[in-house]
C-alpha positions as CSV (number, residue, x, y, z in Angstrom):
1,X,19.0,-45.1,7.4
2,X,18.7,-48.2,5.1
3,X,21.1,-49.0,2.3
4,X,20.5,-51.8,-0.3
5,X,23.3,-53.8,-1.8
6,X,23.4,-56.8,-4.1
7,X,24.7,-60.2,-3.0
8,X,28.1,-59.8,-4.7
9,X,28.7,-56.4,-3.0
10,X,27.6,-57.9,0.3
11,X,30.1,-60.8,0.0
12,X,32.9,-58.5,-1.1
13,X,32.3,-55.8,1.5
14,X,30.8,-57.7,4.5
15,X,33.2,-56.2,7.1
16,X,32.5,-52.7,5.9
17,X,28.7,-53.3,5.9
18,X,28.9,-54.8,9.4
19,X,30.7,-51.6,10.6
20,X,27.8,-49.6,9.2
21,X,25.3,-51.8,10.9
22,X,27.1,-51.4,14.2
23,X,26.5,-47.7,14.0
24,X,22.8,-48.2,13.6
25,X,22.2,-48.5,9.9
26,X,20.2,-51.3,8.3
27,X,21.5,-53.1,5.2
28,X,19.1,-54.8,2.8
29,X,20.7,-57.5,0.7
30,X,19.0,-58.0,-2.7
31,X,19.2,-60.7,-5.4
32,X,18.5,-59.3,-8.8
33,X,17.1,-56.1,-7.2
34,X,14.7,-58.1,-5.0
35,X,15.3,-57.8,-1.2
36,X,16.1,-61.2,0.4
37,X,17.7,-60.4,3.7
38,X,18.3,-57.5,6.2
39,X,21.3,-56.9,8.4
40,X,20.3,-55.0,11.5
41,X,22.1,-54.1,14.7
42,X,22.2,-56.9,17.3
43,X,20.3,-56.1,20.5
44,X,21.0,-58.4,23.4
45,X,18.2,-59.8,25.4
46,X,17.3,-57.8,28.5
47,X,17.7,-60.9,30.7
48,X,15.6,-63.8,31.8
49,X,11.9,-63.1,32.5
50,X,11.0,-63.3,36.1
51,X,7.4,-64.3,36.8
52,X,5.7,-61.9,39.2
53,X,8.4,-59.2,38.9
54,X,5.7,-56.5,38.4
55,X,3.3,-57.9,41.0
56,X,1.4,-55.0,42.6
57,X,2.3,-52.5,39.9
58,X,-0.9,-52.9,37.9
59,X,-4.5,-52.9,39.1
60,X,-7.8,-53.5,37.4
61,X,-10.9,-51.6,38.6
62,X,-13.7,-53.8,40.0
63,X,-16.1,-52.4,37.4
64,X,-13.7,-52.7,34.3
65,X,-16.1,-55.1,32.6
66,X,-19.4,-53.4,33.5
67,X,-21.6,-52.2,30.6
68,X,-20.7,-48.8,29.1
69,X,-23.0,-45.9,29.7
70,X,-25.7,-45.7,27.0
71,X,-24.3,-42.5,25.4
72,X,-20.8,-44.0,25.2
73,X,-22.0,-47.3,23.8
74,X,-24.1,-45.4,21.2
75,X,-21.0,-43.5,20.1
76,X,-19.1,-46.8,19.5
77,X,-22.0,-48.1,17.5
78,X,-22.0,-45.0,15.2
79,X,-25.0,-43.4,16.7
80,X,-24.9,-39.9,18.1
81,X,-21.6,-38.9,16.4
82,X,-23.4,-36.1,14.4
83,X,-22.9,-33.9,17.5
84,X,-19.2,-33.8,16.9
85,X,-19.3,-31.3,14.1
């Protein structure tokens, strides 16, 4: 859920708004009815990236870049799609 407040209300009730954000709500702060900022829950980083961590989990077929069969290529080019009705 998202709630919109003006700058004065945000300054006056910042602690209350932060409690709402901590429960998952988003708060949009507006100036003269025009949104200028958003308070969202903080999500900590998952941790440092480790190069090669997923090595061996993904494979690419030897023929992944071979030309498509003619009928499939024709479909992508807008030909032959009249058979779909």
